[in-house]
C-alpha atoms as a printed R data frame, in Angstrom:
   type eleno elety resid chain resno      x       y      z
1  ATOM     1    CA   MET     A     1  1.737   4.728 24.830
2  ATOM     2    CA   GLU     A     2  3.885   2.537 22.618
3  ATOM     3    CA   GLU     A     3  7.301   3.760 21.617
4  ATOM     4    CA   TRP     A     4  7.967   4.604 17.971
5  ATOM     5    CA   ASN     A     5 10.660   2.516 16.289
6  ATOM     6    CA   ARG     A     6 11.865   3.835 12.935
7  ATOM     7    CA   TYR     A     7 13.870   0.618 12.464
8  ATOM     8    CA   ASN     A     8 10.885  -1.730 12.543
9  ATOM     9    CA   PRO     A     9 10.752  -3.906  9.402
10 ATOM    10    CA   ILE     A    10  7.863  -2.094  7.723
11 ATOM    11    CA   ALA     A    11  9.228   1.406  8.354
12 ATOM    12    CA   SER     A    12 12.666   0.352  7.126
13 ATOM    13    CA   TYR     A    13 11.248  -1.388  4.038
14 ATOM    14    CA   VAL     A    14  9.123   1.582  2.965
15 ATOM    15    CA   ARG     A    15 11.946   4.076  3.540
16 ATOM    16    CA   GLN     A    16 14.429   1.863  1.648
17 ATOM    17    CA   GLN     A    17 12.059   1.296 -1.288
18 ATOM    18    CA   ARG     A    18 11.145   4.969 -1.516
19 ATOM    19    CA   LYS     A    19 14.803   5.998 -1.594
20 ATOM    20    CA   ALA     A    20 15.703   3.225 -4.070
21 ATOM    21    CA   ASN     A    21 13.061   4.689 -6.376
22 ATOM    22    CA   ALA     A    22 14.434   8.214 -5.871
23 ATOM    23    CA   MET     A    23 11.151   9.444 -4.435
24 ATOM    24    CA   THR     A    24 10.454  12.051 -1.806
25 ATOM    25    CA   GLN     A    25  7.887  11.485  0.916
26 ATOM    26    CA   PRO     A    26  5.454  13.945 -0.744
27 ATOM    27    CA   GLU     A    27  5.808  12.075 -4.050
28 ATOM    28    CA   LEU     A    28  5.096   8.734 -2.368
29 ATOM    29    CA   ALA     A    29  2.039  10.220 -0.679
30 ATOM    30    CA   ASP     A    30  0.762  11.544 -4.029
31 ATOM    31    CA   PHE     A    31  1.381   8.283 -5.916
32 ATOM    32    CA   THR     A    32 -0.247   6.094 -3.263
33 ATOM    33    CA   GLY     A    33 -3.161   8.351 -2.340
34 ATOM    34    CA   VAL     A    34 -2.333   8.655  1.347
35 ATOM    35    CA   GLY     A    35 -1.484  11.783  3.257
36 ATOM    36    CA   LEU     A    36  2.039  13.068  3.699
37 ATOM    37    CA   ARG     A    37  1.690  12.854  7.479
38 ATOM    38    CA   PHE     A    38  0.802   9.164  7.159
39 ATOM    39    CA   VAL     A    39  3.950   8.478  5.114
40 ATOM    40    CA   ARG     A    40  6.058  10.328  7.681
41 ATOM    41    CA   ASP     A    41  4.447   8.494 10.604
42 ATOM    42    CA   LEU     A    42  4.925   5.138  8.864
43 ATOM    43    CA   GLU     A    43  8.604   5.768  8.127
44 ATOM    44    CA   GLN     A    44  9.141   6.927 11.710
45 ATOM    45    CA   GLY     A    45  7.670   3.668 13.024
46 ATOM    46    CA   LYS     A    46  4.411   4.858 14.560
47 ATOM    47    CA   PRO     A    47  3.012   1.685 16.139
48 ATOM    48    CA   ASN     A    48 -0.731   2.134 15.495
49 ATOM    49    CA   LEU     A    49 -1.437   2.907 11.854
50 ATOM    50    CA   MET     A    50 -4.375   1.819  9.715
51 ATOM    51    CA   THR     A    51 -3.466  -1.436  7.984
52 ATOM    52    CA   ASP     A    52 -5.401  -0.610  4.818
53 ATOM    53    CA   LYS     A    53 -3.277   2.502  4.292
54 ATOM    54    CA   VAL     A    54 -0.076   0.607  5.127
55 ATOM    55    CA   ASN     A    55 -1.074  -1.922  2.460
56 ATOM    56    CA   GLN     A    56 -1.731   0.891 -0.040
57 ATOM    57    CA   ILE     A    57  1.891   1.913  0.287
58 ATOM    58    CA   LEU     A    58  3.280  -1.637  0.397
59 ATOM    59    CA   GLN     A    59  1.297  -2.623 -2.706
60 ATOM    60    CA   PHE     A    60  2.844   0.291 -4.575
61 ATOM    61    CA   PHE     A    61  6.191  -1.489 -4.013
62 ATOM    62    CA   GLY     A    62  4.788  -4.953 -4.790
63 ATOM    63    CA   ALA     A    63  4.400  -6.149 -1.196
64 ATOM    64    CA   GLU     A    64  1.629  -6.624  1.382
65 ATOM    65    CA   LEU     A    65  1.109  -7.221  5.083
66 ATOM    66    CA   GLN     A    66  0.734 -10.886  5.974
67 ATOM    67    CA   PRO     A    67  0.299 -12.779  9.236
68 ATOM    68    CA   LYS     A    68  3.398 -14.553 10.462
69 ATOM    69    CA   PRO     A    69  3.376 -17.352 13.044
70 ATOM    70    CA   MET     A    70  4.957 -16.336 16.330
71 ATOM    71    CA   THR     A    71  7.990 -18.163 17.640
72 ATOM    72    CA   ASN     A    72  8.294 -19.022 21.332
73 ATOM    73    CA   ALA     A    73 10.727 -16.132 21.805
74 ATOM    74    CA   THR     A    74  8.329 -13.693 20.115
75 ATOM    75    CA   SER     A    75  5.295 -14.821 22.108
76 ATOM    76    CA   GLU     A    76  7.197 -14.506 25.378
77 ATOM    77    CA   ASN     A    77  8.524 -11.025 24.551
78 ATOM    78    CA   PRO     A    78  6.368  -9.333 21.893
79 ATOM    79    CA   ASN     A    79  8.440  -6.114 21.895
């Protein structure tokens, strides 16, 4: 089982944007149409979440998931 990392870039971005907009997790869940548990899992860095729901939340803040080419260092040590 993969370890959760609440400091991964997506978790940090969502948490930062939510707080910058003075929103609670329940409010973000309501506005984006995802469940509260999903918002909590995302902000806590759960490693295996549905990308369509992640994009629902990111799009609310004007962002989206995109592929990024791997560097040699990343491909050698993906964690």
